[in-house]
N, C-alpha and C positions, 0 to 999 in steps of 0.2 A: 125155567129151572124149578124142579119140584123139591120142596123141603120135607125132610122126615125128622120128627122130634127125636133127639138122642140125649139120654141122660148125661149129666155133666161129667160123671166119672168115666163115661165110655167115648167121649169125644177124642178123636185122633187127629193127626196132622192132615189126613185126607179131608176130613170135614172142614178144617180151617182153610185148606186150599180151595175147596168149593166156595167157601165164604169170600175168599179173596176174588175169585172169578165173578161172584155176584156183585161185589162192590165195584169192580172194574166195569161191569156191564151197566152199572148205575151212573157211570161217568166220574167216579171219585178219582182224585189224583193220588199218586204214590205216597205223598206225605200224609194225606188224610188216612189212607189205608194202613199205613204203618202206625198211626196213632191208635187205630182200632186194635191192631195186633198187640201193641204195647199194653193196652187196657186188659185184653184177654190174658196176656202173659202174667201181669201183676195179680189178676184175680186168682189164677191157678196157683201162683206162688203163695198167696194169702191162704188158700184152702189147705195147702200142704204144710206151710210153716205155722200158721196160727190155729187152724182148725184140726191140724194133725191128721188129715185124711191121706190115705194111701192112694195117691193120684199122680198121674203123669201129665206134665205140662204139654199140651198139644202144639203150642207155638214153639217150634224148634229153631235152632240157630240157622241163619241163612234164609229164613222164610220172608224176612222183610224185603220189600221192593226197593229197587235202586232208584234213588231220587236224582233226577237230572240236575246238573249244575251248569246253568247257562254261562257262556263266556261274558266277562265284564264288558260293558258297553262304554266306548269312548266317544267323545264329541268331535265332530269334524272341525278343522281349524276355522273355516268360515263361520260356522255356527257359534264357536267360542268368541270370535271377534264381535259378531252381532250382539251376543249376549252381554259381553263386557261393556260395549258402548252404551247400553241402556242403564248400566249401574251408575247412578249419580252420587250416592252417598259414599264418602271416603271410607267409612267403617265397613260397609258392605263390600266395596271393591277390595279392600285389604283382606277381608275374610276369604273371598273367593280366590284371590291370587295366592294365598297361602295353601289352598287346596290344589290349585292348578300347577303351581310352580314347586311347592315343597312336598306335595303328596300327603298333607295332613288330613286325618279323618275329622269328621265334623265334631266329635266329642273332644278331640285333641285341640281343635281351634277354640272351642268354648272354654276349655280348661287352661289355655295358654296364659302363662304369667309374664309380667313385664321383665323380670330378671332372667327369663329363659332365652331372651333375644340377645345375641351377641353380634352387634353390627360390625365390630372390628374384624371378626373372623367370618362374617356372613354366614352365621350358623344359628340354629335354633335347637335348644335342648328340649326334647319332648319327654316329659316326666310321666312315668306310669302309663305308658301307652297300652295298646291291646296286649293282654297277657301280663300286665303289670311290669312291663319292661321299659327302661329308659333307652332313648336313642338320639342320635344327632342327625338333623337334616340340614340341608344347605339352602340358603335363600338367594334367589336370583336378583339381579339388579332391578328389574321392573317390579318385582314383589316387594323388595326393600323400599323402593320409592313409594309404592302404594301404602305400605305400613307406616312409613315416616309421615306421610301427609295426614293420615288418620291420627297418629299420636300427637301431632301439632294442635289438633282441634279437640282432642279427647277431653272429656270432663275432668276437671281438677278434683281429685278425690284420693283417699288413702287406699281404695280398692286395688288389689295387686293383679287382678285378672286384666288382660289387655282389652278385651271387647266388652263394652257396657251397653245396657239399654239406654236409649237416648230420649225416650218420651214416656209419659204415663206414671203410674204409681211406682213402678219398678225402676224409674230413672236413676242411673248411677250404679245399679247392680249388674253383676255379670249376666251377659246374654246367655240364654239356655240353648241346648241343642235344638229343641223344637223351634226356638226363636230364629235360629239360623236357617233351619229348613223352611220356615215360612217365608223368609226373605228371598231365598232362591226360587221358591214356588211363585212368588209374586213377580219376579223378573222374568221367569220362564213363561208365565201366562202373558205378560205384557209383550214379550218379544215373539211369542208364537213358536218358540223352540223349547221342547221339554228337556230340561237339564236338572240333574240331581247333584247333591254334594259329592256323593261317591263317584259319580261319572267324571267329575273334575279330577279326582285322584287317579282314576283309571286312565284319563286322557294324558296326564303327566307321564305315567308309566309307559304308555304306548309311544309317546313322543320321544322319550329317552331311548327306548329300544330302537326306534326308527333312526335315531341319531347315533346309533352304534355304541350306546352305553352298555357296559358289561352287565350281564344278568344278575350276578352276585351283588354288584353295587346297587342295582335297582332294588334287590331284595332287602338290603340293609336300610336304604332310604325309606322304603315303604313299611319296614318293620315286620316283614313276613317271617314266620318261624320256619316254614318249609320252602325250599326252592321250587317245589312243584306248584305252589300257589303263584309264584312270580312267573313261572314258565307258561302259565295260561295266557299271558299277554303276548307271547311269541306267536300265538295263533291269530292274533289281531294285527300283528305288525306286518302287513302285506308289503309295505314299502321296503322294509329291510330284507324280507324274503326275496323280493324282486331284484333288489340291488345285489344281494349275495349271489343269486343265481347267475346274473349276467357277468359278474366279476369272475366267478368260478368257471363259467363256460368259456370265457375268453382264454383262460389258462388252459382249459381242456383242448380247445380248438387250436391253440398255438402249437401244441405238440401232437396234434392229430394228423392222420394220413389225409384227412379232408381239408387240410390247410390250403390245398391248391385252389379251393373255391375262393378263398379270400384273395389269393394272388391274382386269380383271374379277374375278380371284381376290381382290383386296383388297376390292372392293365386296361380294363374297359374305361375306367375313370380317366386315365391319362389320354386315351384315344379321343 
């Protein structure tokens, strides 16, 4: 690609598109290229607004590249079982179970307060979740047991946060988001199965969907603002899709002119 020097005021969208092609040829990803475009756009806005130059911004609307959004990854049931078997600390097990069973985000676990847990109703009040919104999630029996076992041995302190640092200079203080992430990294490395905090949350959503939970209910539990975000899990829920297909096809075939095939199969079975 041959470059020709063009004065700033003469740069058009065509030159910017050539620049995008150049960056793509260099192997840059869409996100990085969009950062370049954003810088150029702001520079021209500065020239126009601050320097008062009669200039047209060459970075036009719709020029940014589409950034791919990979599907959330869930963890297979066998891998989850192996992972949890290696978790020996009651605190860590309770943390991971709240993600796996209640769909809590890592920052929501770190910020969880003692008074937010309602054992009588099997509920947890998540205060100021993503988007500064409160929501209620439900706690399963096994997650409730894991949490109760931790609370029985939890350090006696006036700290209101549930999960505390157990060793070192920060002993007795609330565990940080990074502290939780380091714990799951430790167990993942130890077990040879790469698992992240967010994958546990994704796994819960996928399992609920496979168990025929309503999509809107899952949206409320996860705290998604848009149903489209929750619908992404339906692309992962192969078990539900397979089950729905066979149930629907049974009804289709029952009223189909091809139902004679089934009658013939039954007669062969009797013979």
